[in-house]
DSSP file (Angstrom, degrees, kcal/mol; ACC not computed):
  #  RESIDUE AA STRUCTURE BP1 BP2  ACC     N-H-->O    O-->H-N    N-H-->O    O-->H-N    TCO  KAPPA ALPHA  PHI   PSI    X-CA   Y-CA   Z-CA
    1    1 A M              0   0    0      0, 0.0     2,-0.3     0, 0.0     0, 0.0   0.000 360.0 360.0 360.0 125.9   15.7   25.9   -6.3
    2    2 A T        -     0   0    0      1,-0.0     2,-0.3     0, 0.0     0, 0.0  -0.692 360.0-116.9 -94.5 147.6   14.8   22.3   -6.4
    3    3 A Q        -     0   0    0     -2,-0.3     2,-0.1     1,-0.1    -1,-0.0  -0.654  33.1-112.6 -83.5 136.0   11.5   21.0   -7.8
    4    4 A E        -     0   0    0     -2,-0.3    -1,-0.1     1,-0.1     0, 0.0  -0.396  35.6-100.1 -68.6 142.0    9.3   19.2   -5.4
    5    5 A D     >  -     0   0    0      1,-0.2     4,-2.1    -2,-0.1     3,-0.5  -0.426  25.6-137.2 -59.4 126.6    8.7   15.5   -5.9
    6    6 A P  H  > S+     0   0    0      0, 0.0     4,-2.3     0, 0.0    -1,-0.2   0.798 103.6  60.0 -61.1 -26.4    5.3   15.1   -7.6
    7    7 A S  H  > S+     0   0    0      2,-0.2     4,-1.8     1,-0.2     5,-0.1   0.911 106.9  45.2 -65.6 -41.4    4.5   12.2   -5.3
    8    8 A E  H  > S+     0   0    0     -3,-0.5     4,-1.8     2,-0.2    -1,-0.2   0.918 112.9  50.0 -67.8 -43.2    4.9   14.4   -2.3
    9    9 A R  H  X S+     0   0    0     -4,-2.1     4,-2.5     1,-0.2     5,-0.3   0.907 108.5  53.7 -61.0 -42.6    2.8   17.2   -3.8
   10   10 A F  H  X S+     0   0    0     -4,-2.3     4,-2.1     1,-0.2     5,-0.3   0.919 108.1  49.7 -58.4 -45.4    0.1   14.7   -4.7
   11   11 A L  H  X S+     0   0    0     -4,-1.8     4,-0.6     1,-0.2    -1,-0.2   0.873 116.0  42.7 -62.8 -37.4   -0.1   13.5   -1.1
   12   12 A K  H  < S+     0   0    0     -4,-1.8    -2,-0.2     1,-0.1    -1,-0.2   0.848 122.1  35.3 -77.7 -35.6   -0.4   17.0    0.2
   13   13 A E  H  < S+     0   0    0     -4,-2.5    -2,-0.2    -5,-0.2    -3,-0.2   0.751 121.1  35.5 -95.6 -25.6   -2.9   18.4   -2.3
   14   14 A N  H  < S+     0   0    0     -4,-2.1     2,-0.3    -5,-0.3    -3,-0.1   0.522 101.2  67.5-112.3  -6.2   -5.3   15.7   -3.2
   15   15 A L     <  -     0   0    0     -4,-0.6     2,-0.5    -5,-0.3    14,-0.2  -0.821  60.5-135.9-127.0 157.1   -5.9   13.5   -0.1
   16   16 A I  E     -A   28   0A   0     12,-2.5    12,-2.2    -2,-0.3     2,-0.3  -0.930  29.4-123.5-108.3 129.6   -7.5   13.7    3.3
   17   17 A S  E     +A   27   0A   0     -2,-0.5    10,-0.3    10,-0.2     3,-0.1  -0.555  35.6 166.7 -72.2 130.7   -5.7   12.2    6.2
   18   18 A I  E     -     0   0A   0      8,-2.9     2,-0.3     1,-0.4     9,-0.2   0.557  62.6  -4.3-120.2 -16.2   -7.7    9.5    8.0
   19   19 A A  E     -A   26   0A   0      7,-1.6     7,-2.3     2,-0.0    -1,-0.4  -0.976  56.4-163.0-167.3 166.9   -5.1    7.7   10.2
   20   20 A E  E     -A   25   0A   0     -2,-0.3     5,-0.2     5,-0.2    -3,-0.0  -0.971   5.3-171.7-159.5 143.2   -1.5    7.7   11.1
   21   21 A T        -     0   0    0      3,-2.8     3,-0.2    -2,-0.3    -2,-0.0  -0.777  50.0 -95.1-120.8 172.5    1.1    5.5   12.8
   22   22 A P  S    S+     0   0    0      0, 0.0     3,-0.1     0, 0.0    22,-0.0   0.800 126.3  34.5 -58.4 -25.4    4.7    6.4   13.6
   23   23 A E  S    S+     0   0    0      1,-0.2    17,-3.1    28,-0.1     2,-0.3   0.644 119.5  37.6-102.4 -18.2    5.8    4.8   10.3
   24   24 A R  E     - B   0  39A   0     15,-0.3    -3,-2.8    -3,-0.2     2,-0.4  -0.979  55.9-143.0-145.7 146.1    2.9    5.5    7.9
   25   25 A F  E     -AB  20  38A   0     13,-2.9    13,-2.7    -2,-0.3     2,-0.5  -0.850  16.7-156.6 -99.9 144.2    0.3    8.0    6.8
   26   26 A Y  E     +AB  19  37A   0     -7,-2.3    -8,-2.9    -2,-0.4    -7,-1.6  -0.992  22.8 167.8-122.9 123.3   -3.2    6.7    5.7
   27   27 A L  E     -AB  17  36A   0      9,-2.9     9,-3.1    -2,-0.5     2,-0.4  -0.827  19.6-148.7-132.4 165.0   -5.1    8.9    3.4
   28   28 A I  E     -AB  16  35A   0    -12,-2.2   -12,-2.5    -2,-0.3     2,-0.7  -0.998  14.2-150.3-140.2 144.8   -8.2    8.8    1.2
   29   29 A D  E >>> - B   0  34A   0      5,-2.6     5,-1.7    -2,-0.4     4,-1.1  -0.923  19.7-170.5-105.3  99.5   -9.3   10.4   -2.0
   30   30 A E  T 345S+     0   0    0     -2,-0.7    -1,-0.1     1,-0.2     3,-0.1   0.796  78.0  63.1 -66.4 -28.9  -13.1   10.4   -1.4
   31   31 A S  T 345S+     0   0    0      1,-0.2    -1,-0.2    -3,-0.1    -2,-0.0   0.815 119.5  24.2 -68.1 -28.5  -14.0   11.4   -4.9
   32   32 A S  T <45S-     0   0    0     -3,-0.8    -1,-0.2     2,-0.1    37,-0.2   0.383 103.5-120.9-115.3   2.6  -12.5    8.2   -6.4
   33   33 A N  T  <5 +     0   0    0     -4,-1.1    36,-2.0     1,-0.2    37,-1.3   0.912  58.9 154.0  56.5  45.6  -12.8    5.9   -3.3
   34   34 A M  E   < -Bc  29  70A   0     -5,-1.7    -5,-2.6    34,-0.2     2,-0.4  -0.925  33.3-153.0-109.3 124.9   -9.0    5.4   -3.3
   35   35 A L  E     -Bc  28  71A   0     35,-2.3    37,-2.7    -2,-0.5     2,-0.4  -0.814  11.2-161.3 -95.9 135.4   -7.2    4.5   -0.1
   36   36 A V  E     -Bc  27  72A   0     -9,-3.1    -9,-2.9    -2,-0.4     2,-0.5  -0.967  11.2-171.6-121.6 131.5   -3.5    5.5    0.1
   37   37 A A  E     -Bc  26  73A   0     35,-2.4    37,-2.5    -2,-0.4     2,-0.5  -0.986  13.6-176.0-120.1 119.4   -0.9    4.1    2.6
   38   38 A S  E     -Bc  25  74A   0    -13,-2.7   -13,-2.9    -2,-0.5    37,-0.2  -0.959  21.5-134.3-125.3 119.6    2.3    6.0    2.5
   39   39 A W  E     -B   24   0A   0     35,-2.1   -15,-0.3    -2,-0.5    38,-0.2  -0.465  30.8-117.7 -68.1 140.3    5.5    5.1    4.4
   40   40 A K    >>  -     0   0    0    -17,-3.1     3,-1.6    -2,-0.1     4,-0.9  -0.540  32.2 -97.9 -80.4 143.2    7.1    8.1    6.1
   41   41 A P  T 34 S+     0   0    0      0, 0.0    -1,-0.1     0, 0.0    37,-0.1  -0.391 105.1   1.6 -60.1 131.0   10.6    9.1    5.2
   42   42 A G  T 34 S+     0   0    0     35,-0.2     4,-0.2    -2,-0.1     3,-0.1   0.419 115.1  85.4  76.0  -2.3   13.2    7.8    7.6
   43   43 A K  T <4 S+     0   0    0     -3,-1.6     3,-0.3   -20,-0.2    -1,-0.1   0.700  79.6  55.3-103.5 -23.8   10.6    5.9    9.7
   44   44 A A  S  < S+     0   0    0     -4,-0.9    35,-1.0    33,-0.4    36,-0.8   0.161  93.6  71.4 -99.6  19.5   10.2    2.6    8.0
   45   45 A S  S    S+     0   0    0     34,-0.2    -1,-0.2     1,-0.1    -2,-0.1   0.726  94.5  47.6-102.6 -26.8   13.9    1.7    8.0
   46   46 A A  S    S+     0   0    0     -3,-0.3     2,-0.3    -4,-0.2    -1,-0.1  -0.280  90.8  97.2-113.6  47.5   14.4    0.9   11.7
   47   47 A F        -     0   0    0     -3,-0.2     2,-0.2    -2,-0.0    -3,-0.0  -0.834  54.6-140.5-129.7 174.8   11.5   -1.3   12.5
   48   48 A D     >  -     0   0    0     -2,-0.3     4,-2.2    32,-0.1     3,-0.3  -0.443  42.4 -74.2-122.2-171.1   10.9   -5.0   12.8
   49   49 A S  H  > S+     0   0    0      1,-0.2     4,-2.8     2,-0.2     5,-0.2   0.857 125.6  57.6 -57.5 -38.6    8.3   -7.7   12.0
   50   50 A E  H  > S+     0   0    0      1,-0.2     4,-2.2     2,-0.2    -1,-0.2   0.907 108.9  44.2 -62.2 -42.7    6.1   -6.5   14.9
   51   51 A R  H  > S+     0   0    0     -3,-0.3     4,-2.3     2,-0.2    -1,-0.2   0.870 112.2  53.1 -70.4 -36.5    5.9   -3.0   13.5
   52   52 A Y  H  X S+     0   0    0     -4,-2.2     4,-2.5     2,-0.2    -2,-0.2   0.944 111.0  47.0 -60.0 -47.3    5.3   -4.3   10.0
   53   53 A Q  H  X S+     0   0    0     -4,-2.8     4,-2.4     2,-0.2    -2,-0.2   0.893 109.6  53.4 -63.5 -40.7    2.4   -6.4   11.3
   54   54 A F  H  X S+     0   0    0     -4,-2.2     4,-1.9     1,-0.2    -1,-0.2   0.937 112.5  44.1 -58.7 -47.3    0.9   -3.5   13.3
   55   55 A N  H  X S+     0   0    0     -4,-2.3     4,-2.3     1,-0.2    -2,-0.2   0.864 110.9  54.6 -67.4 -36.2    0.9   -1.3   10.1
   56   56 A A  H  X S+     0   0    0     -4,-2.5     4,-2.3     1,-0.2    -1,-0.2   0.905 109.7  47.0 -63.2 -41.5   -0.5   -4.2    8.0
   57   57 A L  H  X S+     0   0    0     -4,-2.4     4,-2.4     2,-0.2    -2,-0.2   0.855 108.8  55.1 -69.4 -34.0   -3.4   -4.6   10.4
   58   58 A Q  H  X S+     0   0    0     -4,-1.9     4,-2.0    -5,-0.2    -2,-0.2   0.943 110.6  45.4 -61.5 -46.9   -4.0   -0.9   10.4
   59   59 A L  H  X S+     0   0    0     -4,-2.3     4,-2.4     1,-0.2    -2,-0.2   0.918 111.4  52.8 -62.7 -43.2   -4.3   -0.9    6.6
   60   60 A A  H  X S+     0   0    0     -4,-2.3     4,-2.3     1,-0.2    -1,-0.2   0.903 108.3  50.6 -59.7 -41.8   -6.6   -4.0    6.8
   61   61 A E  H  X S+     0   0    0     -4,-2.4     4,-2.5     1,-0.2     5,-0.2   0.889 110.2  49.6 -64.1 -39.5   -8.9   -2.3    9.3
   62   62 A L  H  X S+     0   0    0     -4,-2.0     4,-2.8     2,-0.2     5,-0.4   0.873 109.8  51.0 -68.7 -36.0   -9.1    0.8    7.0
   63   63 A I  H  X S+     0   0    0     -4,-2.4     4,-1.6     2,-0.2    39,-0.2   0.916 112.0  48.6 -63.5 -42.0   -9.9   -1.4    4.0
   64   64 A K  H  < S+     0   0    0     -4,-2.3    -2,-0.2    -5,-0.2    -1,-0.2   0.921 120.6  34.1 -64.3 -45.2  -12.6   -3.1    6.1
   65   65 A T  H  < S+     0   0    0     -4,-2.5    -2,-0.2     1,-0.1    -3,-0.2   0.857 125.4  38.4 -83.5 -35.3  -14.2    0.2    7.3
   66   66 A R  H  < S-     0   0    0     -4,-2.8    -3,-0.2    -5,-0.2    -2,-0.2   0.699  86.3-151.1 -89.5 -21.3  -13.7    2.4    4.3
   67   67 A K     <  -     0   0    0     -4,-1.6    -4,-0.1    -5,-0.4    -3,-0.1   0.918  21.5-167.7  50.7  55.2  -14.4   -0.2    1.6
   68   68 A P        -     0   0    0      0, 0.0    34,-0.3     0, 0.0   -34,-0.2  -0.321  24.9-148.6 -71.1 155.5  -12.1    1.4   -1.1
   69   69 A E  S    S+     0   0    0    -36,-2.0    35,-3.3   -37,-0.2    36,-1.2   0.703  83.6  28.0 -91.0 -24.8  -12.2    0.2   -4.7
   70   70 A T  E     -cd  34 105A   0    -37,-1.3   -35,-2.3    33,-0.2     2,-0.4  -0.961  66.6-152.4-136.9 154.6   -8.5    1.0   -5.3
   71   71 A L  E     -cd  35 106A   0     34,-1.9    36,-2.8    -2,-0.3     2,-0.5  -0.984   1.9-163.0-126.6 137.4   -5.4    1.1   -3.1
   72   72 A L  E     -cd  36 107A   0    -37,-2.7   -35,-2.4    -2,-0.4     2,-0.8  -0.973   9.6-166.4-117.2 113.9   -2.2    3.1   -3.6
   73   73 A L  E     -cd  37 108A   0     34,-3.1    36,-2.5    -2,-0.5     2,-1.0  -0.865   6.1-157.9-106.2 102.9    0.6    1.7   -1.6
   74   74 A D  E     +cd  38 109A   0    -37,-2.5   -35,-2.1    -2,-0.8     3,-0.3  -0.696  23.2 164.2 -84.9 101.0    3.4    4.3   -1.5
   75   75 A C    >   +     0   0    0     34,-2.4     3,-1.1    -2,-1.0    36,-0.4   0.074  34.4 117.5-106.4  20.9    6.5    2.2   -0.7
   76   76 A R  T 3  S+     0   0    0      1,-0.3    -1,-0.2    34,-0.2    35,-0.1   0.829  86.0  35.1 -60.1 -31.5    9.2    4.8   -1.7
   77   77 A Y  T 3  S+     0   0    0     -3,-0.3     2,-0.6   -38,-0.2   -33,-0.4   0.309  88.8 112.5-107.9   8.5   10.5    5.0    1.8
   78   78 A L    <   +     0   0    0     -3,-1.1    38,-0.1     1,-0.2   -33,-0.1  -0.729  25.0 156.8 -83.3 119.2   10.1    1.3    2.9
   79   79 A V        +     0   0    0    -35,-1.0     2,-0.3    -2,-0.6    -1,-0.2   0.413  35.7 113.2-119.7  -3.8   13.4   -0.3    3.3
   80   80 A Y        -     0   0    0    -36,-0.8     2,-0.8     1,-0.1   -32,-0.1  -0.538  68.4-130.1 -68.2 129.5   12.4   -3.1    5.6
   81   81 A E        -     0   0    0     -2,-0.3     2,-0.4    38,-0.0    35,-0.1  -0.756  19.8-137.7 -87.0 113.7   12.8   -6.4    3.9
   82   82 A I        -     0   0    0     -2,-0.8     2,-0.1    33,-0.1    -1,-0.0  -0.556  20.7-140.9 -76.2 125.9    9.5   -8.3    4.3
   83   83 A S     >  -     0   0    0     -2,-0.4     4,-1.9     1,-0.1     5,-0.1  -0.325  22.0-110.9 -85.4 165.9   10.2  -12.0    5.1
   84   84 A Y  H  > S+     0   0    0      1,-0.2     4,-2.5     2,-0.2     5,-0.2   0.889 121.5  56.8 -60.0 -39.8    8.4  -15.1    3.9
   85   85 A H  H  > S+     0   0    0      1,-0.2     4,-2.6     2,-0.2    -1,-0.2   0.907 105.3  50.9 -58.2 -42.9    7.1  -15.5    7.5
   86   86 A D  H  > S+     0   0    0      2,-0.2     4,-2.6     1,-0.2    -1,-0.2   0.895 108.6  52.2 -62.3 -39.6    5.6  -12.0    7.3
   87   87 A H  H  X S+     0   0    0     -4,-1.9     4,-2.4     2,-0.2    -2,-0.2   0.950 111.6  45.3 -60.4 -49.7    3.9  -12.9    4.0
   88   88 A L  H  X S+     0   0    0     -4,-2.5     4,-2.5     1,-0.2     5,-0.2   0.920 112.7  50.8 -61.4 -44.2    2.3  -16.0    5.5
   89   89 A W  H  X S+     0   0    0     -4,-2.6     4,-2.5    -5,-0.2    -1,-0.2   0.935 110.7  49.6 -58.2 -47.2    1.3  -14.1    8.6
   90   90 A Y  H  X S+     0   0    0     -4,-2.6     4,-1.9     1,-0.2    -2,-0.2   0.915 111.3  48.1 -60.2 -45.5   -0.3  -11.4    6.5
   91   91 A I  H  X S+     0   0    0     -4,-2.4     4,-1.1     1,-0.2    -1,-0.2   0.923 113.0  47.9 -62.8 -44.4   -2.3  -13.8    4.4
   92   92 A Q  H  < S+     0   0    0     -4,-2.5     4,-0.3     1,-0.2     3,-0.2   0.895 115.1  45.7 -63.6 -39.9   -3.5  -15.7    7.4
   93   93 A Q  H  < S+     0   0    0     -4,-2.5    -1,-0.2    -5,-0.2    -2,-0.2   0.781 122.8  32.8 -74.4 -27.5   -4.6  -12.5    9.2
   94   94 A T  H  X S+     0   0    0     -4,-1.9     4,-2.5    -5,-0.2     5,-0.3   0.335  80.8 107.9-116.7   7.1   -6.3  -10.9    6.2
   95   95 A R  H  X S+     0   0    0     -4,-1.1     4,-1.8    -3,-0.2     5,-0.2   0.927  85.0  45.3 -51.8 -52.9   -7.8  -13.8    4.2
   96   96 A A  H  > S+     0   0    0     -4,-0.3     4,-1.2     1,-0.2    -1,-0.2   0.880 111.5  54.3 -62.2 -38.1  -11.4  -13.0    5.2
   97   97 A L  H >> S+     0   0    0      1,-0.2     4,-1.6     2,-0.2     3,-0.7   0.947 109.2  46.0 -60.0 -49.9  -10.9   -9.3    4.5
   98   98 A W  H 3< S+     0   0    0     -4,-2.5    -1,-0.2     1,-0.3    -2,-0.2   0.805 107.2  58.3 -67.8 -28.5   -9.7   -9.9    1.0
   99   99 A E  H 3< S+     0   0    0     -4,-1.8    -1,-0.3    -5,-0.3    -2,-0.2   0.803 118.1  32.6 -68.7 -27.1  -12.5  -12.3    0.2
  100  100 A K  H << S+     0   0    0     -4,-1.2    -2,-0.2    -3,-0.7    -1,-0.2   0.564  94.6 115.7-102.3 -13.0  -15.0   -9.6    1.1
  101  101 A A     <  -     0   0    0     -4,-1.6   -37,-0.1    -5,-0.2   -32,-0.1  -0.177  58.4-146.7 -64.8 150.8  -13.1   -6.5   -0.1
  102  102 A K        +     0   0    0    -34,-0.3    -1,-0.1   -39,-0.2     2,-0.1   0.406  56.1 131.3 -90.7  -0.9  -14.3   -4.3   -3.0
  103  103 A V        +     0   0    0      1,-0.2   -33,-0.2   -33,-0.1   -34,-0.2  -0.331  24.2 167.9 -62.4 126.0  -10.7   -3.6   -4.0
  104  104 A K        +     0   0    0    -35,-3.3    32,-1.5     1,-0.3     2,-0.3   0.703  63.0  26.4-107.0 -31.5  -10.2   -4.2   -7.7
  105  105 A R  E     -de  70 136A   0    -36,-1.2   -34,-1.9    30,-0.2     2,-0.4  -0.984  56.2-166.7-138.9 145.7   -6.8   -2.6   -8.3
  106  106 A V  E     -de  71 137A   0     30,-2.1    32,-1.8    -2,-0.3     2,-0.5  -0.999   6.4-162.7-131.7 129.8   -3.7   -1.9   -6.3
  107  107 A A  E     -de  72 138A   0    -36,-2.8   -34,-3.1    -2,-0.4     2,-0.4  -0.956   5.3-158.7-112.4 129.9   -0.8    0.3   -7.4
  108  108 A F  E     -de  73 139A   0     30,-2.6    32,-3.4    -2,-0.5     2,-0.5  -0.894   3.6-156.2-104.0 134.9    2.6    0.1   -5.7
  109  109 A V  E     +de  74 140A   0    -36,-2.5   -34,-2.4    -2,-0.4     2,-0.4  -0.961  18.9 177.9-113.2 123.8    5.0    3.0   -5.9
  110  110 A F        -     0   0    0     30,-1.9   -34,-0.2    -2,-0.5     2,-0.2  -0.929  24.4-150.7-124.6 146.8    8.7    2.2   -5.4
  111  111 A R  S    S-     0   0    0    -36,-0.4     2,-2.9    -2,-0.4   -34,-0.0  -0.262  70.1 -56.9 -88.8-167.9   11.9    4.2   -5.5
  112  112 A A  S    S+     0   0    0     -2,-0.2     2,-0.6     1,-0.1   -36,-0.0  -0.278  94.8 126.7 -75.1  59.3   14.9    2.1   -6.7
  113  113 A N     >  +     0   0    0     -2,-2.9     4,-1.9     1,-0.2     3,-0.4  -0.794  29.9 175.6-118.7  88.0   14.5   -0.6   -4.0
  114  114 A L  H  > S+     0   0    0     -2,-0.6     4,-2.8     1,-0.2     5,-0.2   0.842  75.6  58.5 -62.8 -36.8   14.4   -3.9   -5.8
  115  115 A S  H  > S+     0   0    0      1,-0.2     4,-1.9     2,-0.2    -1,-0.2   0.888 108.7  45.2 -64.6 -37.9   14.3   -6.0   -2.7
  116  116 A V  H  > S+     0   0    0     -3,-0.4     4,-2.2     2,-0.2    -1,-0.2   0.907 112.9  51.2 -69.4 -41.6   11.1   -4.4   -1.5
  117  117 A Q  H  X S+     0   0    0     -4,-1.9     4,-2.0     1,-0.2    -2,-0.2   0.920 110.7  48.2 -61.0 -44.4    9.6   -4.6   -5.0
  118  118 A V  H  X S+     0   0    0     -4,-2.8     4,-2.4     1,-0.2    -1,-0.2   0.897 109.3  54.1 -62.9 -40.6   10.4   -8.3   -5.1
  119  119 A A  H  X S+     0   0    0     -4,-1.9     4,-2.1     1,-0.2    -1,-0.2   0.896 108.0  49.3 -61.9 -40.3    8.9   -8.9   -1.7
  120  120 A M  H  X S+     0   0    0     -4,-2.2     4,-2.1     2,-0.2    -1,-0.2   0.888 110.5  50.1 -67.0 -38.6    5.6   -7.3   -2.8
  121  121 A E  H  X S+     0   0    0     -4,-2.0     4,-2.3     1,-0.2    -2,-0.2   0.905 109.8  51.4 -63.8 -40.8    5.5   -9.5   -5.9
  122  122 A E  H  X S+     0   0    0     -4,-2.4     4,-2.7     2,-0.2    -2,-0.2   0.883 107.5  53.2 -64.1 -38.2    6.2  -12.5   -3.6
  123  123 A L  H  X S+     0   0    0     -4,-2.1     4,-2.4     2,-0.2    -2,-0.2   0.930 108.9  49.0 -62.0 -45.3    3.3  -11.5   -1.4
  124  124 A K  H  X S+     0   0    0     -4,-2.1     4,-2.2     1,-0.2    -2,-0.2   0.925 113.3  46.8 -59.7 -45.6    0.9  -11.3   -4.3
  125  125 A E  H  X S+     0   0    0     -4,-2.3     4,-2.5     1,-0.2    -1,-0.2   0.900 111.3  51.0 -64.6 -41.3    2.0  -14.7   -5.6
  126  126 A A  H  X S+     0   0    0     -4,-2.7     4,-1.4     2,-0.2    -1,-0.2   0.896 110.3  50.3 -63.9 -39.4    1.7  -16.2   -2.1
  127  127 A A  H  <>S+     0   0    0     -4,-2.4     5,-2.5     2,-0.2    -2,-0.2   0.921 112.0  46.7 -64.2 -44.3   -1.8  -14.8   -1.8
  128  128 A Q  H ><5S+     0   0    0     -4,-2.2     3,-1.5     1,-0.2    -2,-0.2   0.896 110.4  52.8 -65.9 -39.4   -2.9  -16.2   -5.1
  129  129 A D  H 3<5S+     0   0    0     -4,-2.5    -1,-0.2     1,-0.3    -2,-0.2   0.808 107.1  54.0 -63.2 -29.2   -1.3  -19.6   -4.3
  130  130 A D  T 3<5S-     0   0    0     -4,-1.4    -1,-0.3    -5,-0.2    -2,-0.2   0.376 125.3-102.4 -89.1   4.4   -3.4  -19.6   -1.1
  131  131 A G  T < 5S+     0   0    0     -3,-1.5     2,-0.3     1,-0.3    -3,-0.2   0.532  70.2 146.8  92.6   6.3   -6.6  -19.0   -3.0
  132  132 A I      < -     0   0    0     -5,-2.5    -1,-0.3    -6,-0.2     3,-0.1  -0.612  60.1 -94.0 -77.2 136.7   -7.1  -15.3   -2.4
  133  133 A K        -     0   0    0     -2,-0.3     2,-0.3     1,-0.1    -1,-0.1  -0.057  42.1-105.1 -53.3 146.6   -8.8  -13.7   -5.4
  134  134 A A        -     0   0    0     -6,-0.1     2,-0.4    -3,-0.1    -1,-0.1  -0.535  33.8-164.4 -74.6 136.1   -6.6  -12.1   -7.9
  135  135 A I        -     0   0    0     -2,-0.3     2,-0.2    -3,-0.1   -30,-0.2  -0.974  25.1-114.4-120.9 135.7   -6.4   -8.3   -7.9
  136  136 A E  E     +e  105   0A   0    -32,-1.5   -30,-2.1    -2,-0.4     2,-0.3  -0.485  44.1 177.1 -68.2 135.8   -5.0   -6.3  -10.8
  137  137 A Y  E     -e  106   0A   0    -32,-0.2     2,-0.3    -2,-0.2   -30,-0.2  -0.957  17.9-167.2-140.9 160.8   -1.9   -4.5   -9.8
  138  138 A R  E     -e  107   0A   0    -32,-1.8   -30,-2.6    -2,-0.3     2,-0.5  -0.995  19.3-133.3-145.4 146.8    0.8   -2.3  -11.3
  139  139 A I  E     -e  108   0A   0     -2,-0.3     2,-0.3   -32,-0.2   -30,-0.2  -0.898  32.4-176.0-101.3 129.2    4.1   -1.0  -10.1
  140  140 A C  E     -e  109   0A   0    -32,-3.4   -30,-1.9    -2,-0.5     3,-0.1  -0.782  32.8-134.9-124.9 165.0    4.6    2.7  -10.7
  141  141 A E  S    S+     0   0    0     -2,-0.3     2,-0.3   -32,-0.2  -134,-0.1   0.662  86.8  15.7 -95.1 -19.5    7.4    5.2  -10.3
  142  142 A C  S  > S-     0   0    0    -34,-0.1     4,-2.1     1,-0.1    -1,-0.2  -0.981  74.8-111.4-150.5 162.7    5.4    8.0   -8.6
  143  143 A N  H  > S+     0   0    0     -2,-0.3     4,-2.9     1,-0.2     5,-0.2   0.820 114.3  58.0 -64.2 -32.6    2.1    8.6   -6.8
  144  144 A V  H  > S+     0   0    0      2,-0.2     4,-2.1     1,-0.2    -1,-0.2   0.937 108.8  44.9 -64.5 -46.2    0.7   10.7   -9.7
  145  145 A E  H  > S+     0   0    0      2,-0.2     4,-2.0     1,-0.2    -2,-0.2   0.924 114.8  49.3 -61.1 -45.0    1.3    7.9  -12.2
  146  146 A A  H  X S+     0   0    0     -4,-2.1     4,-2.6     1,-0.2    -2,-0.2   0.928 111.5  47.6 -62.1 -47.0   -0.3    5.4   -9.8
  147  147 A A  H  X S+     0   0    0     -4,-2.9     4,-2.9     1,-0.2     5,-0.2   0.881 109.4  54.4 -64.2 -37.6   -3.4    7.5   -9.1
  148  148 A G  H  X S+     0   0    0     -4,-2.1     4,-1.3    -5,-0.2    -1,-0.2   0.919 111.1  44.8 -61.3 -43.6   -3.9    8.1  -12.8
  149  149 A W  H  < S+     0   0    0     -4,-2.0    -2,-0.2     2,-0.2    -1,-0.2   0.917 115.1  48.1 -66.7 -42.8   -3.9    4.4  -13.5
  150  150 A L  H >< S+     0   0    0     -4,-2.6     3,-1.5     1,-0.2    -2,-0.2   0.917 111.8  48.6 -64.9 -43.1   -6.2    3.6  -10.5
  151  151 A K  H >< S+     0   0    0     -4,-2.9     3,-0.9     1,-0.3    -1,-0.2   0.766 104.1  61.3 -70.0 -24.4   -8.6    6.4  -11.4
  152  152 A G  T 3< S+     0   0    0     -4,-1.3    -1,-0.3    -5,-0.2    -2,-0.2   0.492  87.6  78.3 -76.2  -2.5   -8.7    5.1  -15.0
  153  153 A S  T <         0   0    0     -3,-1.5    -1,-0.2     1,-0.2    -2,-0.2   0.537 360.0 360.0 -85.7  -6.4  -10.1    1.8  -13.7
  154  154 A K    <         0   0    0     -3,-0.9    -1,-0.2    -4,-0.1    -2,-0.1   0.501 360.0 360.0 -70.7 360.0  -13.7    3.0  -13.2
């Protein structure tokens, strides 16, 4: 008998589903006002810039309407390498959102995918270079660790 991944258990037991795309689940923890975006296993490997952008805009819309204080971005199953062009596009599309957002902290959850982790770090740096406010962030190994850090931010 194998033990279930605590990240998967966390997603099933603690959150309410609020939206979904073919590649990603969007969930919320209403008690802590934490928005979670979790890439689906096997779905985020065979897509392109257009699908990345679609999912990025979906997340941006949820940030705008739900006004979360924290974000948990579950990137364990993301294998798409985000390009510099994608970073610039994202910053241009979401600048106004981030200037008005209540988000104070963002936790990224990665499996052993260094290229995706580096891409997320590059996005953060590009946003700061472009004048978007700095948001505290942390890279975590599982959703339970990430949520604990985010909930400790109040």
